[in-house]
N, C-alpha and C positions, 0 to 999 in steps of 0.2 A: 750510754747517756748518763753515766755517773757524774754528778757535780753540775749538771746543767739545770737550768730553770724550767719547770714544767708549768705551762699556762694554767691548767686546771688545779694543780696540786699546790701552787704557791712555790715556795723554795724547796727544791729537791736536793739541796746540797748534802753530800754525804760526809758525816763526821766520824762514823765508825763503819768499818768494813770487816765482815767475817768471810774470809777467803774460801775458795772451793775445797781446799784440802784441810780445812780447819773444822774440828769438832769441839764445841764448848759444852761442858756438863755443869749446869748450875743456872741460877736465875740471872737475867740481865735487866738492869735499870738504865735508861739512857735519855738523853735530851738531844734534839736535832734530828739528823737523818741517819738511819741504820740500814745498811745494805747487807743482805745475807745471801751468800753464794755457797755456804757450807752448811753445817748441821749444828743446831742448838737443841740440847736436851735439857729443858728447863723453861721457866716462864719468862716471857719478854714483856716488859712494861716500861712505858714512857713515864718520865717524872711528871708529877701532877702539875697541871696548869700550863703545860708546854704545848706547842703546835708541832709535835714530833711526827715523823714519817718513818714507817717500816716498809722497806722494799725487799721482798723475798723473790729471788730469781727462780727460774725453772729448774735449776740444779739445787736450790736450797731447800732445807726442811727444818721444821720446828716441832718438837714433841713437848708440848706444854701450852699453857694459857697465854694468849696474846691480848694485851691491853694497851692500845696505841690509838690516838685520835684519827690518824690517817694511815690506812693499811693498803698496800699494793701487793697482791699475791699472784705469783705465777708458779710457785712451788707447792710443797706439801705441808699442811699443818694438821697435827693430831692433837686436838684440844680446842677449847672454845676461843672464839675471836670476838673481842669487844672493841668496836671502833666508834667513838663518840662523834666523829665528823663524817668520815667517808671510807667505804671499802671498795676497792677495785679488784675484781677477780679476772685475771687474764685467762686465755684458753687452756693453759696447762695447770691452772690452780686446782688443788685437791684439798678439801677441808673435811676432816672427820671430827665433827663437833658442831656445836651451835654457833651461829654468827649473829651477833647483836650489832645493829647498825643504825645510823641516822640516814645516810644516803648510800645507795649501792649501785655499782655498775658491774655487770657480769657478761663476759664474752661467751660466745658459743664454744662449748667444750669444757668449760669450768664445771667442777662438781662440788656439791655440798652434801655430805652425808650427815645430816643433823637438821636442826630447825633454823629457819631464818626469822629473827625476832626484831621488829622495828623498835627503836628506843622508846617511843611513846607507849607501846604495848608492854615493854619490860617494866616501866614505871607504874603502870596501871594494870594489875593482874586481871581485872574484870574484862578489859579489852582483849587480852590474849587468851581468854578462856574459849575453847571451842563452842560453837553455837549449840551443839547437841547436849553439852554438859552444863550449860547455864540453866540453873533451876529457877523456875518461876512458880511460886506457890499459888494454887487456885484460891479464890476467896472462900472464907469459911462460911458455911451455911448451918444454922442451928436447926434443930428438929422443928421448932415452932415456925421458922421461915419456910421450911420445905412443905408444910401442910397447906 
């Protein structure tokens, strides 16, 4: 389905392809569609202000941080994933790291070994604080009021 238009994802046109026998060591910055069937050891980041899409096949892997507005995973990521628009996790997706998302779609069989953090919670640390650790101070009572 490389190069075809996806109704939900908008344009899925592939501008850059990392083939199955390819290993890239170093960070990648891209614009448009990136399809990964090989291995990337480094961070993958879409250029700021773009509607870029990363598609990681079931044979692909990334060891590093991923910062792309729209992420479609069916392979392995070892590192945090930041998707300002949408994350789609297919059945063979494996993420060892935190997933920061706005919208998420997760198929049966996909695995996340880390935290799933909604974008609103990431911006407001009070919202992401576990209920048991949120501290509420009791009202102070003076000795005169207690008598």
